[in-house]
C-alpha positions as CSV (number, residue, x, y, z in Angstrom):
1,M,116.3,102.0,116.4
2,R,114.6,102.6,113.0
3,R,111.2,100.9,112.8
4,L,109.4,99.8,109.7
5,V,106.7,102.3,108.8
6,R,103.1,101.3,108.2
7,V,102.8,99.7,104.8
8,E,100.1,98.2,102.6
9,R,98.9,94.9,104.1
10,R,99.3,91.7,102.1
11,K,97.5,88.4,102.4
12,S,99.9,86.4,102.6
13,A,130.7,79.9,105.1
14,S,129.9,79.2,108.7
15,W,126.5,79.7,110.0
16,A,127.7,82.4,112.3
17,E,129.3,84.2,109.3
18,T,126.2,83.7,107.3
19,L,124.1,85.3,110.0
20,S,126.6,88.2,110.3
21,T,126.6,89.0,106.5
22,L,123.0,88.0,105.6
23,T,121.2,90.4,103.2
24,A,117.9,90.2,101.5
25,D,119.5,88.4,98.6
26,G,121.4,86.0,100.8
27,L,118.3,84.7,102.7
28,W,117.2,82.4,99.9
29,T,120.8,81.0,99.6
30,T,120.7,80.2,103.3
31,I,117.3,78.5,103.0
32,R,118.4,76.4,100.0
33,S,121.5,75.3,101.9
34,Y,119.5,74.2,104.9
35,L,116.7,72.5,103.0
36,G,119.1,70.9,100.5
37,I,117.0,72.1,97.5
38,G,118.0,70.1,94.4
39,R,118.5,67.0,96.4
40,R,116.7,65.0,99.1
41,W,117.7,66.5,102.5
42,R,118.6,64.0,105.2
43,Q,119.9,65.0,108.6
44,P,122.9,62.8,109.3
45,P,123.1,61.0,112.7
46,I,124.3,63.0,115.6
47,T,126.9,60.8,117.3
48,D,129.2,63.1,119.1
49,A,129.4,66.4,120.9
50,D,130.6,68.3,117.8
51,G,127.7,67.0,115.8
52,L,125.3,68.2,118.4
53,R,127.0,71.6,118.6
54,Q,126.7,72.0,114.9
55,F,123.0,71.1,115.0
56,L,122.3,73.7,117.7
57,E,124.2,76.4,115.9
58,T,122.8,75.8,112.4
59,R,119.2,75.4,113.5
60,A,119.3,78.5,115.7
61,S,120.6,80.5,112.7
62,F,118.0,79.0,110.4
63,V,115.0,79.7,112.6
64,A,116.2,83.2,113.5
65,Q,116.8,84.2,109.9
66,T,113.7,82.8,108.3
67,S,111.5,84.1,111.2
68,L,112.8,87.6,111.2
69,Y,113.2,88.1,107.4
70,G,109.9,86.4,106.7
71,Y,108.0,88.6,109.1
72,V,109.5,91.8,107.8
73,R,109.0,90.8,104.2
74,T,105.3,90.0,104.8
75,R,104.8,93.3,106.5
76,A,106.8,95.4,103.9
77,G,105.2,93.8,100.8
78,M,106.5,95.3,97.6
79,R,108.7,97.8,99.5
80,Y,110.8,95.0,101.0
81,P,113.9,95.4,98.8
82,E,113.9,99.2,99.3
83,L,114.3,98.8,103.0
84,F,117.8,97.6,102.6
85,D,118.8,101.0,101.2
86,D,117.8,102.6,104.5
87,D,120.9,102.5,106.7
88,G,118.9,103.1,109.9
89,F,116.6,100.2,109.2
90,V,119.5,97.9,108.4
91,V,121.2,98.8,111.7
92,S,117.9,97.9,113.6
93,L,117.5,94.7,111.5
94,N,121.0,93.5,112.4
95,V,120.5,94.1,116.1
96,A,117.2,92.1,115.9
97,K,118.7,89.2,114.0
98,W,121.4,88.7,116.6
99,Q,119.0,89.0,119.6
100,I,116.6,86.5,118.0
101,W,119.5,84.2,117.2
102,L,120.5,84.1,120.9
103,A,116.9,83.3,121.9
104,C,116.8,80.5,119.3
105,L,120.1,79.1,120.5
106,S,118.8,79.2,124.1
107,D,115.6,77.3,123.2
108,I,117.1,74.6,121.0
109,A,119.9,74.0,123.5
110,V,117.5,73.5,126.4
111,H,115.4,71.2,124.2
112,A,118.4,69.2,123.2
113,G,119.3,68.8,126.9
114,G,115.8,67.7,127.7
115,R,115.9,65.1,125.0
116,L,119.2,63.7,126.4
117,A,117.5,63.5,129.8
118,V,114.6,61.6,128.4
119,E,117.0,58.9,127.1
120,R,118.4,58.4,130.7
121,V,121.9,57.6,129.5
122,A,123.6,60.1,131.8
123,T,123.0,62.0,135.0
124,E,121.6,65.5,134.9
125,P,124.9,67.1,136.0
126,E,126.6,65.4,133.0
127,I,124.0,66.6,130.6
128,G,124.2,70.1,132.1
129,R,128.0,70.2,131.7
130,L,127.8,69.1,128.1
131,I,125.1,71.6,127.0
132,Q,126.8,74.4,128.9
133,R,130.1,73.6,127.1
134,L,128.5,73.4,123.7
135,V,126.7,76.7,124.1
136,A,129.7,78.4,125.5
137,D,131.8,77.2,122.6
138,I,129.2,78.5,120.1
139,L,129.2,81.9,121.8
140,E,132.9,82.1,122.0
141,R,133.3,81.2,118.3
142,T,130.7,83.9,117.5
143,G,132.2,86.6,119.8
144,I,130.5,89.9,119.8
145,P,129.6,90.9,116.2
146,Q,130.1,94.5,115.3
147,D,126.5,94.9,114.2
148,A,124.9,93.1,117.2
149,G,124.3,96.2,119.3
150,P,125.2,97.0,122.9
151,A,122.8,94.5,124.5
152,F,124.3,91.4,122.9
153,A,126.8,90.5,125.6
154,E,124.2,90.8,128.4
155,S,121.8,88.7,126.4
156,A,124.4,86.0,125.8
157,R,125.1,85.9,129.5
158,L,121.5,85.4,130.2
159,V,121.5,82.4,127.8
160,Q,124.3,80.8,129.7
161,E,122.5,81.5,133.0
162,R,119.4,79.8,131.7
163,I,121.4,76.7,130.7
164,A,123.2,76.5,134.0
165,A,120.0,76.7,136.0
166,C,118.0,74.3,133.8
167,D,116.1,71.3,135.3
168,W,116.7,68.9,132.4
169,A,114.2,66.2,133.6
170,A,111.5,68.8,133.8
171,V,112.1,70.0,130.2
172,G,111.6,66.6,128.6
173,G,111.5,66.1,124.9
174,A,108.4,68.1,124.0
175,E,108.1,71.7,123.0
176,D,108.2,73.2,126.5
177,A,111.7,74.6,126.0
178,F,110.7,77.0,123.2
179,T,109.8,80.0,125.4
180,E,112.3,82.6,124.4
181,S,112.4,82.7,120.6
182,P,108.7,83.4,119.8
183,P,108.4,86.6,122.0
184,S,111.9,87.6,120.9
185,L,110.7,88.1,117.4
186,V,107.8,90.2,118.6
187,R,110.1,92.3,120.7
188,W,113.0,92.9,118.3
189,A,111.5,92.9,114.8
190,P,111.9,96.5,113.5
191,I,108.2,97.0,112.9
192,V,106.1,99.7,114.6
193,D,104.6,98.5,117.9
194,E,100.9,98.9,117.0
195,L,101.3,96.6,114.1
196,K,103.2,94.0,116.2
197,Q,100.4,94.1,118.7
198,L,98.0,93.1,116.0
199,D,100.3,90.5,114.6
200,E,101.5,89.0,117.9
201,P,99.4,85.8,118.0
202,I,100.3,84.9,114.5
203,V,103.9,85.8,114.9
204,L,104.3,83.6,118.0
205,N,102.6,80.6,116.4
206,S,104.8,81.1,113.2
207,V,108.0,80.7,115.3
208,R,106.7,77.7,117.1
209,F,105.7,76.1,113.8
210,R,109.3,76.6,112.5
211,W,110.6,74.5,115.3
212,Q,108.5,71.5,114.6
213,E,110.7,70.1,111.8
214,V,113.8,70.9,113.8
215,R,112.5,68.9,116.7
216,R,111.7,66.0,114.5
217,D,115.2,66.1,112.9
218,L,116.8,66.0,116.4
219,A,114.5,63.1,117.6
220,K,115.5,61.0,114.6
221,A,119.2,61.8,114.4
222,L,120.3,62.1,118.0
223,D,122.2,59.1,119.3
224,A,122.2,60.1,123.0
225,A,124.4,57.2,124.2
226,A,127.1,58.1,121.7
227,V,127.0,61.9,122.3
228,L,127.2,61.3,126.1
229,G,130.1,58.9,125.8
230,A,133.0,59.2,128.2
231,D,134.9,61.6,125.9
232,A,132.0,63.8,125.2
233,V,131.4,65.3,128.7
234,A,133.9,67.7,130.1
235,P,135.1,67.3,133.7
236,A,133.0,69.0,136.4
237,D,135.7,71.6,137.1
238,A,136.4,72.4,133.5
239,P,136.3,76.2,132.9
240,S,133.5,77.4,130.7
241,P,134.2,80.2,128.2
242,A,132.3,83.4,128.8
243,I,131.2,86.3,126.6
244,S,133.0,89.5,127.5
245,R,133.9,92.7,125.9
């Protein structure tokens, strides 16, 4: 994997398709779409399973994209646009963005399940089945992107394993769920290791900071009773889609 070389320091469609085709120029379009620039952004109420699935997918994409591209842009400085002419670097960046997306999906899905558990409107097995079904659906819709690298399928499987083994009551509604996405950026960002070691505390905190607004949006918008209605939770013996080659 091509890594970003040392550079001068500086001071300062569907979402799955967007993540797959994102370029340096496309990042700002994605941010504008999420933030609703030009109008007052308001997260609509989440009242069913499909609304929660969309929330998980879009927020995982947003945090993955802005975290990775923001970090690389900060480190590259004025050379940032030139990096996209380097085919080796682009390959590494694509692998990184999908791995970080999986980590973000894992974290926000666990957090959402924890919030549902806090509301006490369903049993933990019901919550588990719902979150497993939504994550499996997102992964099935995404498939295995051509630019995701050979580790994508295994990483997706680990996401599903984490969801299946989750103790929802222990997660709660705080920030305890966000354990995978911050270190994932440090691990996968195509930047030389010695620079990432210097940056690690700041990088970890930057990812945690990006989740704050997402957590607030979910807390305000989530109607747990509606989402966990009788039609929202799949039967216990319902098959769950799996990622496979």
